[in-house]
C-alpha positions in Angstrom: 62.6 12.0 13.3 64.3 14.9 11.6 62.7 16.7 8.7 65.2 15.1 6.2 64.5 11.7 7.7 60.7 12.2 7.4 61.2 13.3 3.7 63.2 10.1 3.0 60.5 8.0 4.7 57.8 9.5 2.5 60.0 9.1 -0.7 60.6 5.5 0.1 56.9 4.8 0.7 55.3 7.0 -2.0 58.0 8.0 -4.5 57.4 5.2 -6.9 53.8 4.4 -5.9 50.9 4.8 -8.4 47.6 6.4 -7.7 46.0 3.0 -7.0 48.6 2.0 -4.4 46.9 2.6 -1.1 48.4 1.6 2.3 45.6 2.2 4.7 43.7 -1.1 4.9 40.2 0.4 4.9 41.0 2.8 2.0 42.8 0.0 0.1 39.6 -2.1 0.1 37.8 0.8 -1.6 40.6 1.3 -4.1 40.6 -2.4 -5.0 37.0 -2.0 -6.1 37.8 0.9 -8.3 41.3 0.5 -9.8 42.9 -1.8 -12.4 46.5 -0.9 -11.8 46.5 2.8 -11.9 43.4 3.1 -14.1 39.8 3.7 -13.2 36.7 3.5 -15.3 36.0 6.8 -17.1 33.2 8.5 -15.2 31.7 9.9 -18.3 31.6 6.8 -20.5 28.9 4.1 -21.2 25.3 4.1 -20.1 24.6 6.6 -17.3 23.6 4.6 -14.2 23.6 5.9 -10.7 27.1 5.7 -9.3 28.1 3.5 -12.3 26.1 0.6 -10.8 25.4 -2.4 -13.0 22.4 -1.9 -15.2 19.5 -4.3 -15.0 17.0 -2.5 -17.2 14.3 -5.2 -17.0 13.9 -4.7 -13.3 12.4 -7.6 -11.4 12.4 -9.7 -14.6 16.2 -9.3 -15.1 18.7 -12.1 -14.5 20.5 -11.4 -11.2 17.7 -9.3 -9.7 16.9 -11.7 -6.9 20.5 -11.5 -5.7 20.4 -7.7 -5.0 20.2 -6.1 -1.6 19.3 -2.6 -2.9 17.7 -1.6 -6.2 18.0 1.9 -7.5 15.2 2.9 -9.8 13.9 6.0 -11.5 10.3 7.2 -11.3 10.1 9.8 -14.1 6.5 11.1 -13.5 5.4 14.6 -12.6 1.7 14.6 -13.3 1.1 15.4 -9.7 2.8 18.8 -9.5 0.9 21.9 -8.5 3.3 24.5 -9.8 6.2 24.1 -12.2 6.4 20.8 -14.1 9.7 19.1 -15.1 10.8 16.7 -12.4 10.0 13.8 -14.8 13.5 14.6 -16.0 15.0 14.3 -12.6 16.1 10.6 -12.7 18.0 11.1 -15.9 19.7 14.3 -14.6 20.7 12.6 -11.3 22.1 9.5 -13.1 24.3 11.7 -15.3 26.2 13.2 -12.4 29.6 11.7 -12.7 31.6 12.0 -9.5 29.4 10.3 -6.8 31.0 7.8 -4.4 32.4 5.4 -3.9 33.4 6.5 -0.4 31.0 8.3 2.0 33.5 10.1 4.2 31.1 11.3 6.8 30.0 7.7 7.5 33.4 6.2 6.8 32.4 3.5 4.4 32.1 2.6 0.7 28.7 1.1 0.5 29.0 -0.8 -2.7 31.7 -3.0 -1.0 29.1 -4.0 1.6 26.0 -4.8 -0.5 25.0 -6.0 -3.9 23.2 -3.3 -5.8 22.1 -2.3 -9.3 20.3 0.4 -11.2 17.2 -1.4 -12.5 16.0 1.4 -14.8 12.7 3.2 -14.5 9.2 2.2 -13.5 7.4 1.1 -16.7 4.4 3.3 -17.2 1.5 2.2 -19.3 0.5 5.9 -20.0 2.3 9.1 -19.6 -1.0 10.9 -19.4 -3.0 9.1 -16.8 -2.0 10.0 -13.2 -4.0 7.2 -11.5 -2.6 4.5 -13.7 0.9 5.8 -13.2 0.4 5.4 -9.4 -0.9 1.9 -9.9 2.2 1.1 -12.0 4.5 2.5 -9.3 2.8 0.5 -6.6 2.9 -2.8 -8.6 6.6 -2.3 -9.5 7.5 -1.5 -5.9 5.5 -4.5 -4.7 7.6 -6.8 -6.8 10.8 -5.3 -5.4 9.6 -5.5 -1.8 8.3 -9.1 -2.4 11.8 -10.1 -3.5 13.2 -8.8 -0.2 15.1 -6.0 -1.9 15.3 -2.5 -0.6 14.1 0.2 -3.1 15.9 3.5 -3.5 13.9 5.7 -5.9 14.6 9.0 -7.6 11.7 11.0 -8.9 9.6 12.4 -10.2 7.3 14.5 -8.0 6.6 13.8 -4.4 3.3 12.1 -5.1 5.3 9.0 -6.0 6.1 8.4 -2.3 2.4 7.7 -1.5 2.5 4.6 -3.8 6.0 3.6 -2.7 4.8 3.6 1.0 1.8 1.4 0.0 4.4 -1.2 -1.1 6.9 -0.9 1.7 4.2 -0.5 4.4 1.8 -3.1 3.2 2.5 -5.5 6.1 2.7 -2.9 8.9 2.8 0.9 9.1 6.3 2.3 8.9 8.0 5.3 10.4 9.2 8.2 8.2 12.0 10.8 8.2 10.7 13.4 5.8 13.1 16.2 4.8 11.2 18.9 2.8 10.1 22.5 2.6 6.5 21.3 2.8 4.6 18.9 5.0 2.7 17.4 2.0 -0.3 16.5 4.2 -3.0 18.4 2.3 -6.3 16.8 1.2 -7.4 16.0 -2.3 -7.5 18.8 -4.9 -9.8 19.0 -7.9 -10.9 15.5 -7.6 -7.5 13.9 -7.2 -5.8 12.4 -4.1 -2.6 11.9 -6.2 -0.7 15.1 -6.0 2.6 16.1 -4.5 1.0 18.2 -1.8 -0.7 15.3 0.0 1.1 11.9 -0.1 1.7 11.6 3.6 -1.9 12.3 4.7 -3.0 9.6 2.3 -0.4 7.2 3.4 -1.6 7.5 7.0 -5.2 7.1 6.0 -4.1 4.0 3.9 -2.7 2.5 7.1 0.8 2.2 5.8 2.5 5.2 7.6 2.6 5.6 11.4 2.2 9.3 12.1 3.6 9.1 15.6 6.8 7.7 14.1 7.0 10.5 11.5 9.2 13.5 11.6 9.1 16.3 9.0 12.2 18.5 8.9 12.9 21.8 7.1 9.3 23.0 6.8 8.6 26.6 5.8 6.7 28.8 3.4 3.3 30.3 3.1 1.2 27.0 2.8 1.3 26.3 6.5 -2.5 26.6 6.7 -2.8 23.5 4.5 -1.0 21.1 6.9 -3.0 20.8 10.0 -3.2 17.0 9.4 0.5 16.7 10.4 -0.1 17.9 14.0 -3.6 16.4 14.3 -2.3 13.0 13.4 0.7 13.2 15.8 3.6 13.9 13.4 6.6 15.8 14.7 7.2 19.0 12.6 10.6 20.8 12.7 10.5 24.0 10.8 13.5 25.4 9.0 13.8 28.2 11.6 13.6 25.7 14.4 16.4 23.8 12.7 18.5 26.9 12.8 17.8 27.5 16.5 18.2 23.8 17.5 21.3 23.0 15.5 21.8 19.8 13.4 22.8 17.6 16.4 19.6 18.3 18.3 17.5 17.7 15.1 19.2 14.4 14.6 18.5 13.4 18.2 14.9 14.3 17.9 14.5 12.4 14.6 16.1 9.3 16.1 13.8 9.5 19.1 10.7 9.8 17.0 11.3 6.9 14.7 12.9 4.6 17.3 14.1 1.2 16.3 11.3 0.2 14.0 11.2 0.0 10.2 11.6 3.5 8.7 11.4 5.1 5.3 13.5 8.2 4.3 12.1 10.7 1.8 14.2 13.7 0.7 12.6 16.5 -1.3 15.3 18.6 -3.0 13.3 21.8 -2.2 14.3 21.2 1.5 17.4 22.9 0.4 17.4 26.7 0.0 17.1 27.7 -3.7 20.5 29.2 -3.4 21.7 25.6 -3.4 19.0 23.9 -5.4 17.0 26.3 -7.7 16.0 23.5 -10.1 12.7 22.4 -8.5 9.1 23.1 -8.9 8.2 24.8 -5.6 11.3 26.6 -4.3 11.1 28.2 -0.9 13.7 30.6 0.5 15.1 30.1 3.9 15.9 26.4 3.6 18.7 24.1 4.6 22.2 24.4 3.2 23.6 21.4 1.3 26.1 20.8 4.2 23.3 20.9 6.8 21.4 18.4 4.9 24.3 16.0 4.5 25.2 16.4 8.2 21.6 15.6 9.0 21.6 12.4 6.8 25.0 11.3 8.1 23.6 11.5 11.7 20.9 8.9 10.9 23.2 5.8 10.6 22.0 2.8 12.4 18.2 3.4 11.9 16.3 0.5 10.4 15.7 2.0 7.0 13.6 -0.1 4.6 13.7 2.3 1.6 14.3 5.9 0.5 13.9 8.4 -2.2 15.0 11.8 -3.6 12.3 13.7 -5.4 11.5 17.0 -7.2 14.7 17.6 -9.1 13.6 19.6 -12.2 16.9 20.2 -14.0 15.7 22.6 -16.7 15.4 25.4 -14.1 19.1 25.1 -13.2 21.6 25.7 -15.9 24.5 25.1 -13.4 23.5 21.5 -12.7 23.9 22.3 -9.0 20.4 20.9 -8.1 21.2 17.5 -9.8 24.6 17.5 -8.1 22.9 18.0 -4.7 20.3 15.4 -5.5 22.8 12.8 -6.5 24.9 13.4 -3.4 21.9 13.1 -1.1 20.9 9.9 -3.0 24.3 8.5 -2.4 24.3 9.2 1.3 20.8 7.7 1.6 22.2 4.6 -0.3 24.9 4.4 2.3 22.3 4.5 5.1 20.4 1.7 3.4 23.7 -0.3 3.1 24.3 0.1 6.8 20.8 -1.1 7.6 21.3 -4.2 5.4 24.6 -4.9 7.1 23.0 -4.6 10.6 20.2 -7.0 9.6 22.8 -9.5 8.5 24.6 -9.2 11.7 21.5 -9.7 13.7 20.5 -12.7 11.7 24.0 -14.2 12.2 23.8 -13.6 15.9 20.5 -15.4 16.1 22.2 -18.4 14.5 
């Protein structure tokens, strides 16, 4: 076709089309969930929920909760930090990020067209001062979500929250773990407390809810290596940040998939896995970390794993006037949401095949 003929073709197809007129069948399905004519909902209006999801603030007691496939929840608690506090503000900061989704281009899907999901608000804490009661509240809240057959996707909060989440999702059998972080977080109790963000994964193994031989820790670095002998002694696979650089993302993906296999797996993403050039707003920044693109490529390579939950933790927005850390956290949370949606879809397919 000549250049003039091609121009006429494009004019005929697009000259009078509106922004919501999409011809590609897969893209049109996404657009139909977003547009009313040529209008989309204002991304900065109404109550800030993650991705603009429906808001069910009463959590498991809310009407419609039992119909969900995935529940997004905040865990605004940072009593377990060892350095800079402030990630209790993480859930609010991540929810306020406006332009997240609906299409995950690396995985090629719009997850909210595949699953029913809602933002169910925050874990209701009895006390903002009592670390142990906060963890009891997290576990009880997550127990109710898991009991309903719903996949939890949490945004923290400090990394100690994952210990109590794992107690809920791993209560019937130990689960595997893909853990992306600057730190192994397998230290022992400090100053009389086993609830701190430096030790959730040691405790989860000792609680019998985490399988260390199906655990891979990615992006590890910094001067606290001497605290993490439990990782290797228990059989965890540790991939340091410099190993990541030498191996390349595809090899790291292959190793992670090999370690967790086809069993139920949890995904925990600490924002300090990213280099502070990309995510300065966190309590324990460590230079030499992953780029935001490397992290997204890593996550996108994990599609098809049997994920039963996930989290993004340690976003402390007050240390980052640019909002870059919250932007990165929201994007990672969205990609993890997409992985969970793929897992839900795979289970449905398997159940249908069984008849």
